[in-house]
C-alpha positions as a printed Julia matrix, in Angstrom:
589×3 Matrix{Float64}:
  47.35   33.29   -7.69
  48.08   30.21   -8.37
  51.65   28.77   -9.37
  50.57   26.23  -11.9
  51.28   26.61  -15.21
  51.81   24.6   -18.49
  55.31   25.14  -19.81
  54.94   23.39  -23.0
  52.17   25.49  -23.44
  54.06   28.35  -23.51
  56.89   26.97  -25.62
  54.05   26.19  -28.26
  53.21   29.46  -27.84
  57.25   31.47  -28.4
  57.84   29.0   -31.63
  61.88   28.66  -30.03
  62.75   25.35  -30.31
  63.74   24.4   -26.56
  66.17   21.61  -25.58
  65.0    19.47  -22.62
  68.17   21.29  -20.23
  66.5    24.61  -21.61
  63.32   23.73  -20.53
  63.9    22.56  -17.08
  65.24   25.53  -16.64
  62.91   27.91  -17.85
  60.17   25.86  -15.82
  62.28   25.99  -12.35
  62.42   30.23  -13.61
  58.86   30.61  -14.08
  57.86   28.71  -10.52
  60.33   30.51   -8.51
  58.59   34.17  -10.23
  55.12   32.73   -9.33
  56.41   32.09   -6.24
  57.61   35.56   -5.64
  54.45   36.66   -7.11
  52.04   35.1    -4.42
  55.08   36.91   -1.54
  54.64   40.05   -3.51
  50.35   40.05   -3.72
  50.22   39.14    0.2
  52.76   41.75    1.46
  52.02   44.72    3.35
  53.33   47.26    2.07
  53.45   49.39    5.52
  55.6    46.92    7.15
  58.43   48.88    5.97
  59.33   50.93    9.0
  62.56   53.41    8.72
  64.21   51.29   11.57
  64.3    48.29    9.36
  65.85   50.26    6.45
  68.33   53.09    6.93
  68.51   55.88    4.76
  71.71   54.95    4.46
  71.25   51.4     2.45
  68.51   53.41    0.66
  70.35   56.11   -0.5
  72.72   53.15   -1.94
  70.45   51.56   -3.37
  69.02   54.05   -5.46
  72.29   55.06   -6.32
  74.31   52.45   -7.64
  74.13   49.91  -10.02
  74.79   47.14   -7.98
  74.89   47.34   -3.69
  74.63   45.53   -0.75
  71.8    45.06    1.2
  72.09   43.89    4.74
  68.3    43.13    5.52
  67.91   41.81    1.93
  65.89   39.08    3.1
  63.12   40.97    5.41
  62.46   43.17    2.6
  61.68   40.31   -0.12
  59.29   38.55    2.62
  57.11   41.35    3.66
  57.04   44.13    1.4
  57.2    44.41   -2.88
  57.99   47.97   -2.86
  59.72   51.12   -0.31
  60.43   55.08   -0.71
  57.84   55.97   -2.93
  57.42   52.58   -5.47
  61.38   51.71   -6.02
  59.96   48.68   -7.19
  61.65   45.17   -6.33
  62.11   42.87   -8.76
  62.1    38.98   -8.56
  65.75   37.3    -7.32
  66.85   36.0   -10.95
  69.38   33.13  -11.28
  72.13   32.78  -13.89
  70.11   31.72  -17.34
  71.03   28.22  -18.95
  74.46   28.4   -20.43
  75.1    31.31  -18.48
  76.93   30.25  -15.23
  80.39   31.24  -14.08
  83.31   31.36  -17.36
  85.88   29.0   -16.81
  89.26   29.59  -16.72
  89.88   28.57  -20.05
  88.68   32.04  -21.13
  91.07   33.6   -19.74
  93.56   36.13  -21.39
  96.59   34.33  -22.85
  99.84   36.35  -24.07
 100.93   35.98  -27.62
 100.7    37.7   -30.6
  97.45   37.76  -32.51
  98.6    39.73  -35.91
  96.33   37.06  -37.76
  93.14   38.6   -36.24
  91.67   42.26  -37.03
  88.83   43.04  -34.85
  85.32   44.84  -36.23
  83.61   47.6   -33.87
  80.2    49.33  -34.2
  79.12   51.89  -31.42
  75.82   52.78  -30.53
  75.37   56.38  -28.53
  72.6    56.74  -26.7
  72.61   60.69  -25.84
  69.75   62.23  -23.81
  68.5    65.37  -25.49
  68.54   68.57  -23.22
  64.62   68.81  -23.39
  62.77   70.13  -20.33
  60.03   67.41  -20.63
  60.33   64.05  -21.4
  59.3    62.79  -25.42
  55.69   62.02  -25.03
  54.47   63.58  -21.86
  54.96   66.83  -19.6
  57.21   65.11  -16.72
  60.19   66.65  -15.95
  63.98   64.89  -17.3
  65.76   66.48  -13.96
  68.62   63.88  -13.06
  68.92   62.94   -9.3
  64.84   63.31   -8.13
  64.01   61.02   -5.71
  63.22   57.69   -7.24
  59.78   57.22   -9.18
  59.01   61.25   -8.88
  58.91   62.38  -12.22
  56.57   59.73  -13.39
  52.78   59.93  -15.06
  50.31   57.43  -16.69
  51.75   57.9   -19.87
  55.25   57.53  -19.16
  54.3    54.56  -17.42
  52.4    52.99  -19.8
  49.09   53.13  -17.93
  45.69   51.98  -20.22
  43.63   54.17  -22.63
  46.7    56.88  -22.16
  47.82   58.47  -25.78
  51.76   59.47  -26.71
  52.34   63.73  -27.38
  55.52   64.49  -29.52
  57.76   66.8   -28.02
  59.21   69.38  -31.19
  62.0    70.42  -29.14
  63.3    66.79  -29.26
  62.75   66.47  -33.1
  64.75   69.77  -33.69
  67.48   68.87  -31.78
  67.7    65.34  -33.35
  67.58   67.39  -37.06
  70.63   69.55  -35.59
  72.35   66.41  -34.25
  72.2    64.8   -38.37
  73.46   68.18  -39.93
  76.21   68.35  -37.5
  76.98   64.84  -38.38
  77.02   65.14  -42.33
  73.53   62.93  -42.35
  70.81   62.92  -44.71
  67.57   64.48  -42.98
  64.57   62.5   -43.75
  61.19   64.34  -44.32
  59.41   61.62  -43.56
  60.49   59.6   -40.25
  58.15   57.03  -38.26
  58.21   56.02  -34.75
  57.7    52.21  -34.02
  57.39   50.01  -31.13
  60.2    47.99  -30.2
  58.18   45.0   -28.66
  60.34   43.0   -25.69
  59.96   42.77  -21.9
  62.11   44.19  -19.3
  61.48   45.09  -15.99
  62.69   48.4   -16.25
  59.83   48.88  -19.38
  56.61   49.76  -17.86
  54.49   49.25  -21.41
  56.2    46.16  -22.38
  57.44   47.81  -25.54
  59.6    50.74  -26.45
  58.78   53.52  -28.67
  61.7    53.54  -31.03
  62.63   54.57  -35.01
  62.94   51.74  -37.18
  63.08   51.41  -40.84
  62.47   55.3   -41.46
  64.48   56.71  -38.91
  65.18   60.52  -38.65
  68.55   60.69  -40.24
  70.35   58.17  -42.53
  73.95   58.22  -43.38
  76.68   60.66  -42.22
  79.84   60.26  -40.2
  82.32   61.48  -37.56
  85.95   62.41  -38.34
  88.64   61.68  -35.94
  91.99   62.73  -35.54
  94.59   59.76  -37.15
  97.87   60.96  -36.24
  97.01   64.24  -37.45
  94.94   63.33  -40.45
  91.06   63.55  -40.04
  90.04   59.56  -40.41
  85.9    59.42  -41.28
  83.94   56.89  -38.92
  80.53   55.92  -41.68
  77.67   56.3   -39.77
  74.69   54.48  -40.48
  71.72   56.21  -38.91
  70.24   58.55  -36.08
  66.86   57.78  -34.87
  64.94   58.77  -32.1
  63.87   57.06  -28.87
  62.63   56.74  -25.46
  64.41   55.63  -22.7
  64.12   52.93  -20.42
  63.83   52.99  -16.75
  66.87   52.41  -14.03
  67.63   49.22  -12.29
  69.78   48.93   -9.55
  70.85   45.23   -8.01
  71.87   43.59   -4.62
  74.61   41.17   -5.07
  75.22   41.12   -9.29
  76.69   43.58  -11.78
  72.95   42.84  -13.57
  69.92   41.02  -12.97
  70.97   37.59  -13.76
  72.42   36.0   -10.6
  71.03   39.14   -8.48
  69.47   38.68   -4.9
  67.12   41.74   -5.88
  66.78   44.33   -8.23
  65.09   47.77   -7.85
  63.58   50.02  -10.75
  63.43   53.67  -10.82
  61.11   54.9   -13.8
  62.28   58.83  -13.48
  64.09   57.93  -16.43
  61.21   56.5   -18.56
  60.38   58.09  -21.42
  63.29   60.5   -21.42
  64.28   61.77  -25.38
  67.49   60.16  -26.67
  69.23   59.78  -30.14
  70.99   56.88  -30.96
  74.05   57.7   -33.47
  74.84   53.8   -35.02
  77.72   53.29  -37.08
  78.56   50.95  -39.4
  81.03   48.57  -38.47
  83.62   50.73  -39.81
  86.18   51.12  -36.69
  89.32   49.21  -36.19
  90.59   49.52  -33.0
  89.5    50.15  -29.31
  91.44   54.02  -29.51
  89.75   55.11  -32.16
  86.35   54.09  -30.63
  87.33   56.26  -27.62
  88.32   58.65  -30.38
  85.08   58.99  -31.71
  82.75   58.75  -28.56
  85.32   61.68  -26.97
  84.68   63.06  -30.91
  80.86   62.71  -30.95
  80.25   64.14  -27.7
  82.24   67.79  -28.51
  79.76   67.74  -31.17
  76.56   67.34  -29.31
  78.38   69.38  -26.42
  78.7    72.37  -28.29
  75.46   71.73  -30.12
  73.72   72.41  -26.61
  71.85   69.24  -27.25
  73.28   66.78  -24.85
  75.72   67.69  -21.77
  77.36   64.99  -22.77
  77.97   63.27  -18.88
  78.62   59.46  -18.88
  78.46   59.49  -15.35
  75.41   60.23  -15.13
  74.38   58.53  -18.12
  72.94   60.95  -20.57
  75.82   59.63  -23.18
  75.9    55.68  -22.72
  78.62   53.89  -25.48
  77.4    49.73  -26.52
  79.8    48.68  -28.63
  79.5    45.51  -30.78
  82.22   43.79  -31.15
  83.58   40.42  -33.28
  87.25   39.18  -35.19
  87.96   37.56  -38.28
  91.35   36.65  -39.91
  92.88   39.64  -41.1
  91.83   39.77  -44.77
  88.4    37.91  -44.39
  85.03   40.58  -45.23
  82.73   38.17  -43.87
  81.52   39.52  -40.26
  82.67   37.06  -37.21
  79.57   36.22  -34.75
  79.72   39.88  -32.57
  78.86   40.71  -28.76
  77.51   43.76  -27.61
  79.5    45.28  -24.7
  77.96   47.57  -22.09
  77.86   49.56  -18.88
  81.33   51.5   -19.79
  81.08   54.71  -17.96
  84.15   56.7   -18.97
  85.68   57.48  -22.26
  88.71   55.11  -20.51
  86.46   52.35  -19.52
  85.14   52.4   -23.42
  88.77   51.68  -24.43
  89.68   49.19  -21.59
  86.19   47.33  -22.22
  86.61   46.82  -26.04
  90.44   45.89  -26.1
  89.61   42.84  -23.44
  86.73   41.69  -25.36
  88.82   41.52  -28.35
  91.32   40.0   -26.65
  89.04   37.34  -24.89
  87.02   36.73  -28.28
  90.84   36.18  -30.03
  91.78   33.55  -27.05
  88.48   31.61  -27.66
  89.05   31.28  -31.58
  92.66   30.07  -30.77
  91.41   27.71  -28.07
  88.58   25.93  -30.49
  85.58   27.72  -28.46
  82.61   29.2   -29.85
  81.92   33.04  -29.9
  78.51   33.22  -28.76
  76.72   36.44  -29.33
  75.4    37.96  -26.23
  75.27   40.8   -24.54
  78.09   42.21  -22.37
  78.49   44.5   -19.27
  81.94   45.63  -18.25
  82.41   45.67  -15.0
  85.49   48.29  -13.79
  86.51   46.76  -10.89
  87.55   43.42  -12.02
  88.33   45.11  -15.81
  86.49   42.39  -17.58
  83.17   41.71  -19.2
  80.56   39.13  -18.13
  77.7    37.59  -19.7
  74.66   39.75  -19.53
  72.32   38.04  -21.83
  71.66   36.65  -25.02
  71.68   38.62  -28.24
  68.13   39.68  -29.87
  68.27   40.02  -33.53
  65.96   43.03  -34.85
  63.0    40.51  -35.82
  63.05   39.37  -32.27
  61.8    42.72  -31.48
  58.56   42.27  -33.66
  58.6    46.19  -34.75
  55.69   47.6   -36.16
  54.31   51.3   -36.77
  53.14   52.83  -33.51
  49.26   53.54  -34.45
  49.04   55.94  -32.23
  52.05   58.16  -33.61
  51.41   60.23  -36.65
  54.56   60.31  -38.98
  56.98   63.42  -38.78
  56.93   65.5   -41.66
  59.89   68.15  -42.56
  59.59   70.39  -45.05
  63.15   71.87  -46.78
  62.77   75.51  -45.48
  62.77   73.95  -41.93
  65.75   71.89  -42.37
  67.78   75.23  -44.12
  66.62   77.41  -41.15
  68.41   75.1   -38.61
  71.57   74.63  -40.47
  72.59   78.27  -38.92
  72.98   76.72  -35.44
  75.07   74.24  -36.5
  78.72   75.1   -35.31
  82.05   74.56  -36.65
  83.28   70.65  -36.53
  85.18   70.09  -33.31
  88.19   68.44  -35.05
  88.25   71.59  -37.37
  88.63   73.82  -34.52
  91.27   71.42  -33.23
  93.31   71.85  -35.55
  93.06   75.67  -36.01
  93.85   75.87  -32.53
  96.64   73.56  -32.84
  98.19   75.24  -35.99
  96.73   79.02  -35.81
  97.73   79.34  -31.98
 100.04   77.24  -31.13
  97.66   75.28  -28.59
  98.79   71.39  -27.82
  96.44   68.57  -28.4
  95.3    68.87  -24.35
  94.53   72.08  -24.64
  92.8    71.75  -28.11
  90.7    69.23  -26.65
  90.34   70.79  -23.07
  88.74   73.84  -25.6
  86.24   71.46  -27.88
  84.79   69.44  -25.05
  83.57   72.77  -23.15
  81.88   74.99  -25.11
  81.99   77.73  -22.38
  86.06   77.32  -22.73
  85.9    77.93  -26.43
  83.27   80.62  -26.22
  85.46   82.34  -23.76
  88.98   81.53  -25.51
  87.59   82.8   -29.32
  86.97   85.88  -27.79
  90.05   86.29  -25.62
  92.72   85.75  -28.74
  90.02   87.91  -31.33
  90.71   91.04  -29.03
  94.09   90.41  -27.34
  96.29   89.65  -30.04
  99.37   88.5   -28.07
  97.9    84.76  -28.46
 100.82   83.46  -26.14
 100.31   85.29  -23.88
  96.55   85.21  -23.78
  96.78   81.19  -23.94
  99.41   80.86  -21.01
  97.44   83.29  -18.64
  93.5    81.42  -19.86
  95.35   77.82  -19.3
  97.72   78.37  -16.76
  95.65   80.62  -14.55
  92.15   81.91  -15.44
  90.23   78.39  -15.62
  92.43   77.06  -12.39
  89.81   79.01  -10.08
  86.56   77.5   -12.45
  85.32   74.78  -14.47
  82.27   76.98  -15.98
  82.82   79.87  -17.55
  79.56   80.94  -18.26
  78.89   82.51  -14.97
  81.98   84.23  -14.55
  82.28   87.44  -13.41
  84.88   88.64  -15.51
  84.52   88.88  -18.84
  86.8    88.4   -21.78
  87.26   92.24  -22.13
  87.73   92.58  -18.38
  90.69   89.98  -18.76
  92.32   91.8   -22.0
  91.75   95.08  -19.73
  94.08   93.05  -16.94
  96.94   91.69  -18.95
  97.28   95.56  -20.66
  98.36   96.17  -17.19
 100.65   93.3   -17.39
 101.89   95.0   -20.24
 102.72   98.62  -19.73
 104.16   97.58  -16.37
 101.25   98.72  -14.04
 101.95   95.36  -12.36
 104.26   92.43  -12.34
 103.41   88.71  -13.3
 103.56   87.81   -9.88
 101.2    90.81   -8.23
  98.81   89.82  -11.8
  98.19   86.22   -9.97
  97.64   87.6    -6.3
  95.12   90.12   -8.44
  93.46   87.15  -10.18
  93.73   85.25   -6.86
  91.49   87.9    -5.17
  89.09   88.61   -7.6
  87.53   85.3    -7.71
  87.55   85.19   -3.9
  85.6    88.66   -3.92
  83.76   88.84   -7.14
  85.51   92.27   -7.47
  86.76   93.51  -10.92
  90.49   93.1   -11.77
  91.22   96.36  -12.86
  89.43   98.0    -9.54
  91.57   95.88   -7.31
  94.96   97.23   -9.0
  93.75  100.7    -8.76
  91.47  100.22   -5.41
  93.97   97.76   -3.15
  97.37   99.5    -3.93
  99.1    96.88   -6.15
 100.17   99.42   -9.22
 103.95   98.9    -9.83
 105.87  101.6    -8.69
 107.33  103.14  -11.27
 108.72  107.16  -10.14
 112.75  106.48  -10.2
 113.19  109.63   -7.82
 111.26  107.39   -5.29
 113.09  103.73   -6.35
 116.26  105.82   -6.15
 116.01  106.56   -2.67
 114.84  103.12   -1.63
 117.64  101.69   -3.2
 120.71  104.09   -1.74
 118.8   102.78    1.58
 119.35   99.51    0.64
 122.84   99.84   -0.26
 123.85  101.92    2.97
 122.02   98.88    5.02
 124.07   96.4     3.53
 127.98   97.75    3.44
 129.27   94.15    3.52
 127.93   92.89    0.64
 128.1    96.09   -1.38
 132.1    95.54   -0.57
 131.98   91.93   -1.61
 130.05   93.07   -5.22
 132.14   95.48   -6.07
 135.52   92.57   -5.06
 133.64   90.96   -7.95
 131.0    88.5    -6.64
 128.86   90.06   -9.16
 126.1    87.17   -8.56
 124.95   88.92   -5.43
 123.1    91.32   -7.1
 119.8    89.29   -6.75
 120.21   89.72   -3.64
 119.57   93.43   -3.75
 117.31   93.09   -6.13
 115.7    90.83   -3.51
 116.26   93.24   -0.88
 114.24   95.67   -2.75
 111.37   93.37   -3.84
 110.87   93.14    0.04
 111.1    96.59    0.67
 108.52   97.45   -2.18
 106.34   94.49   -1.51
 107.06   93.44   -4.9
 105.82   96.48   -6.31
 108.86   97.87   -7.6
 108.89   97.73  -11.68
 111.82   95.41  -12.06
 113.49   96.72  -14.99
 113.77  100.0   -13.6
 115.05   98.54  -10.23
 117.69   96.45  -12.11
 119.3    99.87  -13.8
 119.04  102.2   -10.73
 120.64   99.04   -9.13
 123.55   98.97  -11.69
 124.15  102.44  -11.25
 123.98  102.74   -7.55
 126.74  100.02   -7.27
 129.05  100.63   -9.41
 128.84  104.6    -8.39
């Protein structure tokens, strides 16, 4: 392999205008790449030994987006791959013009009332199919790097994609739930760009003819619904996952590794209009959208694992203006809190740039959780830069009305409406309501519980304060709603006290035995026999003459002492109401 090339020919082919400084930077970048490629070409892959690369470092590199690697130099020199093809990418220096930002862009205090934010969100949701979008490779998360791959998803020459129909069904369901128009015809297109995590050199997506158009997502705005307008929902395949050494992104990192397991995992991308005005509404939108997708059963909504990813397009303009400003795209927001914080930071950063007379650059930026700041990743492309064209290997998706109508039956009640029902009908707090609508198993269990047990307040108290404190997953719980209602009935009929009931519930989770079985066979029933209780009360009064004398002398607070003695004697099984009545009679006689 030769490192010689003609930069002028490359610039001419690209059809872009390039300054002299940019030309010098690109020339150096390409020269570095070719030198590294020569190292790869001559490397001995067998030279990687376990002693040189500890398992600890290997695991860390696979799991984190940014890692430290003490043995980096030797690995870069001696081998291009490690651990079954966890491919290394050449070191990337900062792009021209993307050096570290100056302190002049630091956040400054003061009023920014003359500016308003304009936010559009792109949410990528992994569909819960068993296989990938265009091949039969599994989609499971957490497998060994580059294990769930094949010639199709790795883009080998001559292979042909085959569409996963289950992914199409799930995409239609999302559109129905989000009030979209389901397009009878949609077309897959090739999105052409080069990046190490994209083995084909293009991504199969949808462009001019997506599967869903329009729609809206309603969020809560101070007790009233606020509609966030959608532009579209389209299907696409995911790219691979990269991890980086020494920097949060590829630019500036010492090395990067690629895991192609995620390549071609089916996604839907839900794109809003630039319709959001603040970071809180953006966060609330993603929370509500996640609830819809989870309730549909088409996405698990795990932001930390990347099955739900949100990118924010953010710009600012003066209040009253209608023209959109220069936007930046912010990525790497892995929690609801991060979404809100990253957008708040980026709005503030742009306002500071405006106020200090600096230009806002259209670019992609990464949110860094540790520093709580965004950092430049790359210049932002326009859609024409991707040179979309219909994929010649895939036929258009043609849907008929009957199939769409059939799927409408599987769309559950909208989460925001359900949230209002929980708060207004069952008097749940907003926090409790959100907990339910964000967990489909909790929703199903609670709905069944309150449908067969009419004391809704007592049902919600036991559900939120006791039952779910033992488990995060009610799907396979051994206590059915019917069993739990029977258990609550035992409390209502005074067969067991509330305190004893908590012990029974704990024991049931520890032993996986039925609640009623524990009550009846393990001696947890309350003592309600008045003769038996009166005999015990007489014993307690006889054993404490001094306290009896004080009580009769006017120290009525001692009554609780006698109740406590009775509860000790019966191990908490005495019926409190009967004990109170019999004690008063016994102490006054």
